[in-house]
N, C-alpha and C positions, 0 to 999 in steps of 0.2 A: 575461863580464860578456855581452856581445853576445847570448846564448842565452836569459840571463834575460829580458833588453828582450823578445826575442823570445815568448817565450812570457806574460811578461805582454799583449802586446798583444793576442797569439792569445785569451787570455783575455778581455779588454775586449771582443773584437770580440764572440767567444761572447756574452757579456753580452745585449751590444745586440741582436745577432740572434735570441737566444730574447725578448727580452720583447718585438719588435714582432711574431712569430709569432701568430694570429687561431687560434681553433679548431680552421679548417680547415685551414689552415695547419701545425697540431698534427700532424693526423691524415696528410697529404703527408709530413712529417717522420719521424715512425712509420713509414710503409709504405716510406721510402726504406733505413730503418738495419736494419726488420725484412727487407727483401729482401737487403741487403748480411750480413745474420750468418746468415741462412738458406743462401745460397752457402758462407758459411767451411765452416758442418756439414756440407756436403753433401758425399757419399761423392766427388762428382767434384768437388771444390773446387781441383785444379789447370784444370780447363777452366774452370769458371762463377765463379770467385770474382776476377772480371778486369771491370774495374780494380781495381787493390791500392795504397792510396796507398803512399807509398816510405817513408814512417816506421812501416808494420806488415811489411814486407820485412825475414827474417831474424830476426823474433821465433818464440818454440816456439807449443805448443798451448795451455802452461798459461800462457803471456804473451798470447799472443789472448783467450784465454776470459776473461782478467781484465780486457783492454780494452772485452770486449761485454758486462758485466756490469752492467748499467745497469737505473736503476729506471724508471720508467714516464717517456715525455718531458715530459709535465703535470707531473712534481715538479722536472725539471733545475733553475729557476730558486732553488726552495728551497733543493738541497742542493747547488749549486752550487760551493760551498770546497773539496766531497768529491771533486769529479771530479778524476782524475789527468791528467796533462799530453797521457797517449798519448790519453784520451780526450777531452779539450777536440780536441785537434787531429782526432780523427777527426771528429766533430761538427762543427768546423767544415769539413772537407772536404767533407761531404754537402749542407752549407749552402750552400757556394759553388761547387757546380757549375752553369757557365754552360753545359753542352752543353743541359740543359732543363731543365722546372721541373715539378713535379705542382702540378694543384688540384684540388681536390676540386668535383664536377658532379653534377646529379641524376641516379639510374639512368635515371628513365624519358627524359632527355633523351637518352641514349647508346641504350638500345633501342630509338629510336623512327628510328633514324638507319640502319637496314636492315631491310626488309619480309618476318619471318620465318614460315613456314606452320606451324612443329610451335611447344608450348607450349613454354618453359625457367622455371625455377624463377627469380626475381627475385633479384638480388645485392642484397646490404647495402651495398657502397660500390663506386664511382665513381669514375676519377679520371683527368683531361685531362691528354695530356703534350703540353707547348707546345716547342718546340724553336730554339734561338738563330737570327740568322738564317743564317749559313752554313750548317746543315744544310737551311734552309728551301730557302735559295738552289741548294742541291747536289738536292736533291730536285725543285723546277722544273724544274730545268736537265735529269732524266731524264725527266723527260716531256716535253721541248722543249718548254717556255714551254704548256701546255694544245694541244698538238696529240696526247699521248694522253689521253684519259682515264685518271679515278683514278676508283677503287669501296673497297666497304669489304668486307670478310671477317674470320671469327672467325679465331683459330690458338688450343688449348688447349697447355697445356705442363706441366710441374714445376714447382712456385714456386721453386726453388732455380736455376733458369734463367736469372729475368726480370731479373733483378742484371745480369749479363752483356749482355741482350737489351737492355734500355736501354741502355747504354753503351754497346755496338758494334755493336749490329743483329743480324739472323739471320745464323746459318751453316748456311746450307741443307745443305753435303757433310758436315755433323756426324748430321745426322737418318738414324734408324734407319730409319723408316720409308720405304720408298722402291719399291712393291709396284706404281706407278702410273709410277715414274719417279725419276729423282733430284730433289730439290730442297725447300723447304719447302711442308707443306699445309694449306691452311685451308679454311673451308665458310663458306656467306651462312647455314647455320642453326646458332645459338648450341648447340641443344642437342645436334650433332655436334662442336664441338669440344668440349664439357664431360668428351665419354669420356676424353679426351687432360688434364686439368684435374685432376689426384686432391689430396686432400686431406692437407695436410704440417705438422707441429707446430712452431709458432714460438714464439720465447719467452716466456715465462708474464707478458711484464710489456708487452704491444702491448695499442696501444689498439683493434685490429680483431678480438682475439679469440684463441684458443687453439692454433686450428687451421684454415687460409687455405688455399683454391682460386683460382686466378687464371685468370680469361679474355679474353684480349688482341682487341681490337676494331681492326685495324690498315687501314691506309690501303693500297691498291694503285693502283699504275699499269701501265695495262688496257694494256701491248704485245704484240702475238700470238705474238712470237717466244719470247717468255719465263713469258706468263701461257697457263697449260693451263685449260681451265672448257668445261664444255658450258653452249652460248649458245640460244636461244632456236627460231631454228629448224632443219632439219637438214639444208642442202645439205651435200654434198661438201666445198663450202671451209672452211663451221664444223666439220665433224666433222674437220678438220685441227686444231682450234683443242685437240683434246682428246687429242691424243696429245702423250706427252713420248718421247723417242729411243731412253731406255734403257727402257719399262716393258716389266714381268714379268705384266701380266695385263689388258693393252689400253688400249680408252681411258679416261679420266679419271670419272668416276661423277658424275652430280647433283647439285648442289649442295657438292660437291667443288672447290678450284682449288689446284693447285700452279705454285709460282711457281720459275724454273730460275735466274732471278737474283734476288740476296741484294739491292742496292743497291735493286730498284723496290720494297719492300716498307717501311715504319715503323710501327709500333706506335702507334698517336694515344690508343686508351682501353684502361684497365686495371679490368676487374671483380669487384669482389673477395666472397667466397664464404666468411659465415664461420660460427665453431662459438664460440659465446662461450667467453672464461674465466673463473677464478672469479668474478672481481670482476663482471662483466658479468650474469653468471647470477644474481648476488645480487642485483644490483637489479634486474635482472629478477624475479624468487621475490619479494623483495619489492613492487618496483608489481603483479606479479599478484594477492597475496592482501592485498593492500588492497581491490585492486578485486574479488577476489570478497568479499572482509568486507561492501564496502559494499553489494554485491548483494544478497547473500543477507541482510543486516541494514536493510534500505532501512526496512520499515513501523516499526521497533523504533528507529530511528535518528531518525525524524520523530516520532516520541515524546518521544525524549530533547528533543530539538529544541524543541518546543513544552514542555515543561514547564520546561524552564530559560528560554526568555521569558514563563512565568506569573510566576515564579519573581522575574526581571529587573522585572516589570510591578509585583508585588505590593510591593517593594522598595524601589522608586523612590516608592508611592504611601504610602509607611508613615510614622508619624509621628517616627520616627529616625530615619530618613533626610531628610527635613522639616526636622528639628530641628537636622543635622548641617548641611545646607546652608546653613541662615538663619547657623547661626554661624561657617561658610568663607566668605560672601560678606560678613560683617560684617567679620568681621578682613582681608579683601583690602581693601575699600572704607577700611577705618582705616590700611593700610599705604600703600596708594595715595593717598590725599588728603591722610594725615598727611604724610608726604613732602613731597607738593605745599605744603603751607602755610607745614612748615620753609623748604623755599627760595624762598619766597616772602617 
């Protein structure tokens, strides 16, 4: 009996939360769901599908696929009664994660945070990550409350890694790329990091598109012992900042940053590059065809509008219209004033 009551409460809470989401929050919710589903479908599932909610542990692949078989998030309210208990639990789990919140922000505001010299294609979406108080305080403690400065750097990665990175953080020891030493690799140029962010096919009902690529803008605590990068002047002391102890190819190149301690970096913004899905393509195609039609037939449409305007002017000046207009006013006056006299 208690389980029934618990599920009724889960349904009620999910309904309230879904009704409270605005369009920007729906896109952020869609991104979280997309990242989790992509991690589940990854060949590296045992590594990247973490954290996994306890109610999904032990389910076989078919059961898991049924849980993730969902319509677009914009329809969740209308098909709410059709959601299974496990789907309700999953959506509530995503909406109540208190370690961080995603907020949709403008792409331009994010790209302006780092001055880059090389051109970069503009992303389709940008999301800011707001961490809870505990994670913020831990990050501030690592910077010794401002003793070490922070800076922004880009990180490219496969989309299926992002669910784990957001919840757990970077795992530098698992990186395959270690040419300039062990650690997590970043760049101050987004075009450099984009090479490590291949497009991945996501579930077809995502609001973001059918194929996505992610570029992360991260906040790095500039601790000289653990953050290796080229700096502006070339003194011997500064050259030491470019050497990781187990490097195989010498100093860290310009534009690159190698961080050897996972705790000194956190994702602050997610930039999403999108290839539109069929629904988005249909809407874009319809708008494109409409713009093309209006552009190619501008003169004819102006003539049509002018012709319709002349017809309306002629109609309003015709005896037929004047006859019916006088008849309408006469009947209206009779109804209004006749009722008023009866009331008196």
